[in-house]
N, C-alpha and C positions, 0 to 999 in steps of 0.2 A: 594332511596336504588335500586340498580341495581339485584332485583329479580328475582330468576332462577325459575325452579319449582321442587323446593327441599324445602321440610318442617321441622320442628324442632321438634327432639325428646326430652328427659329426662329420666333421669337417679332415676330408684326409689330409690336408695340407699343413693343416696350421698346430702348433704342437699346445695348446692349452682351449677343451671347451668343451662340449654335452655330449650324450650319448645317444647312439642307435638302437632303434627297434628293431624288431626281426623284419615287422612289416616294412619301413623303410627302407633295410638293404635292399627286400627284394624289389623296392620301388626305383630306387635307385639306380638297379642292374638292369632295368630294364630301359630307364630314362637317359642317363649319362654312358655316351660312348664309354668304351676302353677301361670302367671305374678300377681302383687296385683294390686287392682283395681285403675283406676283411674277416675278423675270428670272431666266433660268438664263444658264448660263455654261459654258465648255468645262472651268476648270479646279474642281476638287471642292471641295464646303465650303459655297462661297459661298452667302449667300440675300442676292439685290438687290432693291432695290425702289427705282421712280422719287423723285426728293426735288428740292425747288425751292430754287435756293442762292440765297443769300442776300450773299453776299461772294467776293473770285476767288478759284476753287477751278482746283486744277491734276491731273490725270490719274494715277493711280499707276501706269498700265500703259504708256503713250509718254510719260508727263511732259509733256504738251503742255497750252494753258491749255485750260480745259474754259468753252468759248465760250456765251452762252444762260442760261438762266435752268434746264437741266433737266441733273440727273445722276443717278448712279445709285452709291447708298452697300449695301456688303454689311453686314447690322446683326449679324454677329459681329466680324469684323475692322476696319471700319471703311473696308475699301476704296473708294474713288470712283474713276470713268473714264466716258468717255462712251460713248455708245451705240452707236458702231464698233467700240472695244475689245474690247465685252462679248461679241461673237462668236468675238475672237481669242486671248481672255484665257486665261493661261498661269501664272500664280500661283496658289498656292493658299491654301486660307482657313487661318488660325493654327490652326484645330480638327485639319485635317489633317496638320500639320507634321510630327508623329511618326511618321507614314507615310510620308515620304520621306526618312527618314534611312538614310544611307547603310551606316556605319559609329557606331554609337553611342560619344559622345566628348564626358565631362562640360564644363562650361565651368566658370572661376576669375572668380568674379565680384566685385568691388571698385569702389568710390565712382568715378563719372564724371565728377566736377568739373559745370562751369556752362556745358559749349559746348551748342551748337543740336545737337541730334541728334535723331531720332525713333526712338518705342520698335519693338520687332520684332516685339512681339505685339500691342498694339492697336493701333499705326500714327501714336500721336498724340506729339506732341512732349514730350519727356524737360524736365523742369524741375525745380529748385532743388537740394536735398542728398539727394533718396532717387533719382535716378537710378541706376544701376548699368551696368557696362559688364565685358563678358572681357577681361581680361588677353591671352590669346592670339587671339583673331578679333576681329571689325566687330560683334559682336551688342551692341547699348545695348538696354535694357530699363529701365521704372518698377520701382520696390522691389516693387509689390504683384503688377506682372506677372512677376518673373523665374519666380515659382513653375508660370506658363504657359509656359514656353518650355521648349525640347526640347535632347537631350542631339545636338548638333548640331554641335558645335564641330570644331575641324581634327584631324584624327588626326595626331599630331607624331613617333608611334615606335610599334615593334609591340613586340606582349608575349603570354603566352601563349595570351591569347581573340582574335588578331588574325592572319592568315596573307598573307604577302607575294605579292599580283597582279601579273601580267604586266604591265599598264598601271596607270599612274598618272594618275588623271581630277582634272579641276576640283573644288574645293569652291567652291561657290556660296555667296554671303552676297548677302541683297537688301537695299538701300537704305542711305544715309548716304554716298552718292558724292558726290565736288566735282561744281562745280558745270560745269565744264569738260570733264568725262568725257565720251569718246564710243563708241559703239556699234563691237566689234568685226565686226558685219557690215553692218550700213546707214551708218556712219561719222556717222549723227546724232545731237547729244545727248542722252545717255540720264542723266544727272545732273540733280539738284535740291538746291537749299538750300529747297525750300518743302513737299515732300512723298518718305515712303518711297517711292523709284522706280531700277528699275536692276536688275544683279544685276553683281557682283562677284566674280572669282577669288582666293582669299586666297593662294593661290601664285605665279600669274604676274603676276596683277594683272591680266587686261585687263577689260576692263568691255563690258555689251554692256545692250542692251534685255529685257525680260521676257519677249517675244515673239520673241527673235532669239537667243536662247543657247542654244538647243535645235539651232542651224543650227551653232554650233562644234562643232570637232571634241571629242571628249569627251576627248583624252589630252592632259595637262597638263606644259609644255615647263619649267616651274618660271621663265619669262620672264627677265629682265635677269639677276635676281641668280643664276642656278642654277651659275654658276660660284665663287661662294663661300656659298652654302645647303645646309645639310647636309641631305639627302634623306631623308627619315622613313623609308623602307625599311633605311637603314643607321645605324639607332639604335634600340635591342632596351632596353626596360625592364620589370623585372616588377614593376609594382606592385600590384597588388590592392586591399588597403583604404588603401591611401597616397593621400590626396587631390589633384586634381590642384594643388594648394599646395603640397603639398610635392613634386611631382615635377619642377615647373618653379623651384622655389627661390625664390615668391614670397612676399615676407615678410607676417607674419600681420597686419603693422599697416595691408597695404596691403586686406587685406579685414574689419578691423573686425568691428562684432557683426552676420556676414551669415551665420552658422552656418544660419540658419534664415530667408531673406530672405521665405519664404512667410507669417512672422509681422509682417511689418512693417506696423502700422497695419491691420487687415484691413479698418476700416470707409472707410477710405479708398479703395477699391476700385472702392466706387458713391458717391463722394461725388458725382458729376455725375450721378447718377441721384436721389439724396435730393434735389436742386436740383429736377431735373425735377419731382420727384412731383407738388408742390402743384398744378403746371402743367396736368397731364396728369389728375388725378383716380385716381392711384395712390397706393396702399400700398406699404412696404417692409417686406421678413420678411427676416428673416436666417437662410440657405439654408446648412447643412453639407453637406460631401461625404464622406459615411461616417464607422464610428465611431471614424477615427484625427483626423479636424477638430474632432470633438466633443470629445475628451481632450486636445487640443490649442488650442482653442477660437476655430479659425480658420475664418470664415464670411465669403460673401458676400451685401452687401445688395443684393436683386433686385427692383424695381419693379413691378408687377403688381396686375392690375384684382382687385378684390373677386367670389368667388364664381366665378370662370373655372380650373376644375381646370389642365383642361391648357394652358393659357396660363399659370399657375404655373410648371409642369413646363417647357416650351420656353423658357421663361424663365431657372430654374436651371441648363439645358444648354448654354444659351448663356454664362451668366457665368461657367463652368467650362469654357468651350471644349472641347465634348463632342458629337461627331457622330453623334450617336443619335436612333431617333424617341423621343419622348415617349410613345408609349401603352403602350411597354416600362418603363416608370420611375413613379415614385409619389415625394410628398412626405408622410411620415409626422409623426403629431404625437409623438413618444418623449417625451412629458413628462418622465416619471422621469428619462433620461438625460441629456435635454436642460437639465433643470432644475439637475442637479449641476454640470454642466460648462459650461453657457451663460453668459457675461457678465449681471450683474445691470442692465442699461442697458435695458430693457424692449424692444417689440417683440416681434413673434411670429417664430417660431423654428419650422424646418422641418429636417427630415432626407429626403434626398436617396438614394434608395434604388433598383433594380433589381427588376422583377418577376421573379419565379419564373419559370423558361424550360426547356424538356427539352431545348431540342437546342441547336447553338454550334457555328456555325462560326468557328474558328480558322487563323490563315498563319503558318504555321511557315518560317524560312528556314534556308537552308543554308549554313555559317559558312564554308567552303571556294571559294566562287564570289559573285560581287557581282549581286545581286538575282534571285539564284534563290528562288526559294521554294513553293509548295506551301499550298491551300487544304485544311483536312482537317474532318471535324463530329468533335463532341463529343459522345456521348451520357453517361446517368447511371454507364455501365459499361465506359466508356472508359480508358482506363491510360495511361499514360506511353510503356509500350513498344507499346502498340497503336496510336497516334497516330504511334511513329516509325516502326512499319512501313508505314504507310499512305502517312507522308511519301516514304521509300524508293521507295515505288511509284510516286506522280506523280514524284519526279524521274526515275525509269529506274533507278533501282539496287537495285532487288529483289536482285540477285546479291550487296549486300552483307553483311557479317556485323554483324547488329544488336549482339551483343553488344559491339563495339567501339566502339559511340556511344552517345551518349545526348542524352535532352532537355535543354535548359538553358533557364532563367527571366532574360529579360532583362528590368529596370526602369532606363528609359532617365530617370532626374532629372536636371534639367538639372544640379544640383549635383555628384553622384555615381554611376557606370551602375553598379549593384549587380548582381552574377549569382550565381544557382543552380541546380548541378545536381538533375533529379528524378530520384528512386528508381523503376526500374522498374515497381514494382505501384501507382502512387501513382496515387489518381482524379483525372484530369481536369480532370471537372467540376466537383467537390469544388473544386479549388484554384483554380479562375477564380470561384466563387461566395465564397470567401474573401477573393480581392482585390479584388470587386467590394464585399463588404461594409466590406471597410476603405476606399476610396475607388476610387470609379469613375473620377477622374482617374489615377491609377495605373494602371487597367485600362487607360485609352489608351494609357498608355507603356511599359506592358508587352508585351514580344515575345517569343515562343521559337525558338529555335536548336539545329539538329542539331550536334552537336559530338564532336568524337573522345574516349572513352574511356578517357584516359590522365593518367598523374601527371605533368608533364611536369618535369626536374630544375628547382629553384628557387635562384635568384642571385639576391642581393639586393645592391646596392654600395651603401656606407655609407662616408660620411667623418668622421670626428670631428677638428674642430676645437676650439683651446683646452686643447691639453695642456701642462704644463711644456716651455718647448725645451731642445734640448741635453741630453737623455737617452739612454742605452742602449737599445736595443730590450727588452731584458730588463725596464727597469724603466717604460718606456712599457706593454708589455703589463701586465704587472704592475697598474699603477695601472686601466688600462682594468678589469680583469677584477673587478677589489677594486671599483672603483666604479660600474660597471654589472653587475656580474654576470652575466658572461658564460658560455654553457653553450660549452665548450671544442669539444664534438663537432659542434657546430652553426656553429662561426664561425671562421675559417680570417681571420690579419692578413695583408693581401695586400704592403703597400706601408708603408714608415715614413718620414715626412719628420721629424727628428730636429731642423736647424733652423728649421723651422715648425711644431714642437708639435702635430703631426696625424698620424696614422694613417688607412689604407683598411680594412676589414671585410669581406668576402663571408661574407654567411650565406644557408644552405642551409633556412631555414624563416621564411615570411612570419611568423605568429606572434611569433617572436624575433624576427626585423627591427623591426617596428611596435613592440617590446617596449623594444629598446635606441634607437630613433629617439625615445621618449619621451620616456624615461628619460634621455637623454643631453643632449635641451632642457633640462631641469631641474636637471641636474647643474654641480657646479664643484668642481673638483680644487687647493687653495692656491689659493683666492680667484677661479679666474681659471674663467669662464663657457665652459662646453661649447655647441657649436654641431655639431648633428648632420646630413646633407646625403645626400638620394638621388640616389646618381648613376648616368646612363645609361651603356651601354655600345654604343662610337661600333665600327661593325663596319667598319675603316678598309679589307678589301681590295675593297668593293662600291661605295666612290667612285670616281667616274669618273676617266682619267685628266689630265683637263681644269678636274677641281674643286679648289680650295683652300679649303675651306672658312674663315670668318673667326669666328675667337672674342673677342665683344666684353665689354667691361667696365665696367661704368655706376657711378661713384659720386652714388646720390641725393642725398647731403649737400651736392655739389657745385652753383656753380648757383641754388641757393633752390631751386627746383620743378621747376627745369628738366629735372635729373635722373632724377627717375621718370618725365616725361612721356618723352624719350626712352626709358628702360626700357621700356615701355607703344609706344611707335612699333616699337622691333628687335625686341620679340618677334612682333609683326605682321608684319612685312616677312619674318623671317629661323625659322628654325626656335628657339622660344622656347629649346632644350636645348643653344644656342650663345651666349645672352645671359646673362649673369652681374650679379646686383648684388652690389658690394663689399663693401656692408655685410652682408653675409650669406654668412661665411665666407671674404671673402677673395678674391684673385687665384687659391689654392691652388686653388680648387676647379674652375674653369674648366681650369687647368693640368692636375690630374689627369685630370679628363675627356677630356683631347685629349691624353693620353701617349700614345698607340700612334698619333695620323695623322702619316701621314711627312711631309706639309707642308700648314701652316695661316698663316692671318695674322692678327692682333690689333690690334682696335680700344680705346684704353682713350678713353674719357669721363669726364675730371676736371680738376684742374688739373694745376700741376707735380708736386707733392708727391704726386698718385694716380700719376703718370705714374711717378717715381722708385720707389713700392711694390710699383708690378708689374714694373717693371726688378728689381727687387731678389730678390724671389721667383721671380723666371723665371733669375737668374743661378743660386739657392739649390738648383733643382733640375733647372736644366738638363739635367743627366747622367743622368734618367732620363726625357727626352721620347726620341722618336724625330726628331723635329723640334725641334733645340736652340737653333738661332737663326730663330724665326721674326719676319718684319719685323711692323714696330710701329707703326700710324697714331696720332693723337690727334683727338681734339675736346676743344677748350677748351671748361671749363665752370667751372676758375679766376678770381684776379683778376690776375696775373701773365702768363701764360699763354707765356711766353718761349721755351720751346721748340718749342709747337705756332708760333707767328709766324713763326721762322727755317724748318719746315718747309713753310711758306703753308699752314697752315690756319686762319689766321686770329685774330684777338687776343681772341676772345671767339664763344661760340652765341648766337645772334641767333634762334633759330626757325626754321633753315633745314629743309627736309623733309628728313627720315627716308631718304627713298629717295634723293634727289638726293644725299646723304653716302655713303653705299654704293657710289651709282657713281663716285664721286669718289676712295672709298679700291680700289674693281676699278682704275681707271685710273691711282694712284700709279705714283711713280717708286721706285726701293730704293736707300737712299744708304747710308754707310757712319756711325757717330759711335763718338767713344770715349767710353769712360767711365772713374772714376778710384776710386781707394779712397783715403781717407784715414785713417788711424790717428791714433790720438788717446791719447799715453802722456802722462797726468796725471802730474807729478812734484813733489814738494815742493821747490821750488826757493827758494821765498820762504816765512820762515815763517809767514805768515798766511794760506798756501794751506791748511793745514791746519786750522787755526783759525776760518776763515769757513765750510768747510765745504759747498762748491760741490756740486750737485747733478752726479753726474759723466756724462756721456755714454757710450753706448756705445762700445766701443773702437776699432771697427772702421766706417766708414761709408760710403756709398758715394755718390757724385756727378757729377752730368748734365751741370748748367747753372755752376751757379758756386759761388765757396765765398767767404763775405765776415767781416773781422776787424773792428771798431772800428763807427764810426758808423752804418756799413749795416747791422749788426747789430742793434744796439741798438734803431734804430727796428723791425726787424722782431721784435724780443721784445718790444716795447712794446706793438705791434701783437698779437701772437699773444696775449697776458694779456689786452688787452679783449677779444679774440674770445673765448677763454675764459671772463669774468664776466658778458658776455652775447651767446649765441651767437647767441640769435634775430634779434640787429639786422642778423645781419652775412651778408645773403642776396641783393647785389647788389656789382656790382665797381663802382657809381658808391659806395655809403658805404663800400666795403671802401676806396677813393684817395680819397675824404676823410679818414677817421680817420689813414691816412698821414701827409696833409699836416698834421692836428691834429696828430700827435704830433714830428713835422719840425719845426713854428712853435718848440714846446715846446722843440727843441735846440737853434735858432738859433745863441744865443750860446754852446752847448757849445766849449769847446778841451779838448783832451787831444793831448800829444806821443806818438802812437802810436810813431814811429821809436824811442824811447828804450825801449818798453818789448817792442819786438820785434827778434830776428835772424834774416835773412832767409838762403836759400843756396838758389842755381838750378844744378842738373844741377851741385853739388859745388864752386861759385865763390859765395864772399859778394859780398852786393849790397846796396850801400849805400842807404838809405832816406831820401825826403826829406821834408819837414815835411808829416805827412799826418795824418788823423781815420781814415781807412777804408781797406782793402787788400782787393784784388778778387782773386780765382783765376778768368778767364773759360775756359770749355770752348765757349761759342757766342757766336755775338755781339749777343745780345738780351740786357740787364739790366733789372733792375725796370720790368720791362710794356714791354718796345721801344724802352727805351734803348742807340742803339749807345756803348757806354763806351771802348771801343777806340777807336773812331774810323776814318773810312775814306779819311785822307790815307795818302799812302804814305810810308814809312818805309825808309833804307838800313841801317838797324838790325836791320827783324824782318821777318819773311817774313808773306806777308797771311792771314790768322788760318783756316782752315778746320775744319771739326767731326768731321776724319776725318785730323789733321793730326799728331797723337799731340803736341801743345805745349799749353799752358795759357799765357793770356796773364796778364800781373802787371800789374793799374794801381792807382793810388791816388788818394783823394780827398780834396779840403782839409777837407772840411765838409759842412753839409747845404744852404747857400747853392750849394754846387757841385755837387753833387747836383741838386739842381733847373734849373741850368742846364742840367745834362746830359740830364735830363729832357725838356727845352722845348727842347733840338737845338742848342743855342746854343754848348756844350762840349763836348769832350768830355775823358775821364780822364788823368791823366799815367802815359803808360806807361813802368813799369819795366823787363820784362823778358818771357821767352819763355822754356819749359823746359820737360822731358818729368817731372825730378824735383824735388819740393820738400820743402825742409825749414826749418820754424819753429820759433822758439826763445821762447816767452812768459813772461814773466817776473812777469804779474800777471795777478790772474784779468780776463776778458774777453768779451765778446760775441761769438760767431760765431753762422754762420748757411750752413747747406747745404741749396740749391736752395728757400732760404725757410722752412726749419724751421732757427729760432733756439735758442740755449739758452747758459748761461753756461759757459763753458770754465775750468777751472783753470790754474792752470802747469803747462809742463810741454815736451813734444816735442810737434810736428805733424810728419806726414809725407805729402805727396801722390806717386802713382806712379801708374800706368795698370793698370787693372783686368781685365786679362785680355785677351780678346778683346774685337774691336770691336762693337757693336752693328747690327742689321740694322734702319731705321726707314724708314718711309714719308714722300715727301713728295709733296704735292699736284701736280700734273702743270699748267705755265704753259697749256696749250692749256684754252681755255673750252669745255666742253662745250655741242654741239651741241643743241637744245632738241628737234632730229627721235630722237637718239639717248635721248632720254626717252621719246619715246610711241612707238617702235621696237614695244614687244611692248602698246601700247594702254593705255599708264600717261603719258598728259600729265603729271598730277600724283596723288602718292599720295595714298590715305584716309587714310595718317598726318599728312599736312601740313598736316591741318584739325585734328589734335589736339595735335603737337609747335608748328605755327606760333603767332604773335603779330601 
């Protein structure tokens, strides 16, 4: 923060506002007749007054109940505490929050939903659809408070502006802890569902009281998940003007119209003041913070008494969370400017301005060290070069070559951190005056850094997805250069994924990378919409020997809204660079990012179709990965979830704590699983095959679970068509199963002699089919949402099925009634054969389905054979995790459980 020698006051009569310094308190005691008494605390910025409590209230410091009728309330940020806590208070006021930022990192705001949370700015409960949350950390704010939050999000990667430090420190976030949270120091309860209290490290998850956390060792060990977490020091991303939404591949639909959150209903910010104004005898005035607020029409409603100019200024400073002395500011009646730009809805309007000031004192930070800074005086003749020389003197580096260093201005907006190098001859007094004229709040959120004067090599990695597949490298290069107007001297084609229709680019110019990124998002080739993604670089050599990072894929379209909540939960618990939204670039984005990591695991959150999708892409690109066979775990979000059932991950996700899920993945066992290739050779065996014009499926498909023909596939096809007609209705497993039952009842009288339309060979031996309506080939022992179609009874003709035995089980069903009996557990299917090589001849068009994906297959030959090497899967361990292991690192219950739970 560009701190000056101006400290902050507060208005005793207003309900919302800014802080008083001790000097201002003494000054007001001398100037104001009979002022109301204020109470001081060790924490900077607060302005406490004694209040009478009319309802049950909890202390924001110790989280205990405030007994009696007296409490102490900060008039700036609504912090409430006991009198005993007032003397040991550590939590700073909201107006001083920018001064506490260690590394400026912007937030990624999105709608927060309707769960009970507390705003980190005004400390009041967030309600309704106007609440926002950061997708990366535990920050929750009202929409009109977002503009007053500072850029204190987690630092998840290194870029050209950040240098790696010797130690990795905790990143503390106040409030919104689970009620069961315990303090790491005193072991007493530090969480609350009633107020914003307690702090939590957003990396290791330990919790503490605000008065205790300073006794916690500063170095963070990353907690229980450290063995699967991607350390920020191992991730490098040159982002510059790319927003955090772009860097973390967060879809724009999550952010909605949040480009200017501070413009969301500005009068609502003072709605409570407006309601209280008639009772307190105060009027409301519209206060604009500088020329920028006037231009955008953004104002705050400030309640103030008529005729008391000093109180008007104090109330205005508090409304904008500015920690400055009121005698240094004034409220101007700039009628011409206000009349042209202010809303025409009545009420007095004022412009908050800083008075001319001959000298300033600013704090300049060293970019190469944590918390090292120097305060220097700025006069009218001071230039950036002279300030730089004085700073080096204060830091004990006067021997350094000043020409190799520059002064950098950093605006720590909560939405995007903006950096600008200052010219050596630039007048600092003019620069400060320019910022203050534009916005006093911007001045409060502006810092100056000493940085190296160098032009680092720019390397921005982009992945372009959605190109036509199966093209040659030359054809792909030509299409990209033609449609995206690539400048060949700035762009290098590094990776071609021909089967996936994707290409990776290395761009050596920020502006060219930004142009390609934005152009690709709006481009299409051969009616295929392109997707562009910013890809970080993982410096795998820095990973610890015991670290096996987890690559997480989440399908937000599975499981209703649970997919989106899981995305949010996993981003908070892990590094967001290892969590990928499958609706934005598919599995290739994550696999390309992890291509050089020697060992990693994969967690797929979705249904059986999603798991098959990820396995298919992995099979296609495994030859380009350093880890060709990463073990894969499953979090079931679909309807059937048969593969998840046999791997013990359950029948479906029902709101478990994401932290507990990650611990289960870390403790899971590795098992091998067969995969099968199905060759579909549609030939015109019967004349009506060509005349009917059936839609041809892909020539080769991969199978993980089962392959069905006949009545089983017909039910899947009818369900699939119903879901395509009304996709919004298929958001729960209960409804989906109800539709399955309905389409099954419609076919209960259906009769078809399937054995007359199929010829079956198993391991080159002809097999006679019984009178059946459906034929199913099983790779796993779960079918149709958990049914055991093969059965558990021993049979001397067959070996006991396993997922890694290299054999398929061939089973028949006689109809819908038989299928219903199998689902109910009363019967099993008709065992026909076991084998490793299957050949089918289909004489008529028939419904088929592979792992729940159905279509109508034209007559021809179908061959099923093993698909190369077995895949490594993660099976949940049978040993139930002890509760003590979850709280071993101070995390009895992770905060994400409050978001993902039901």
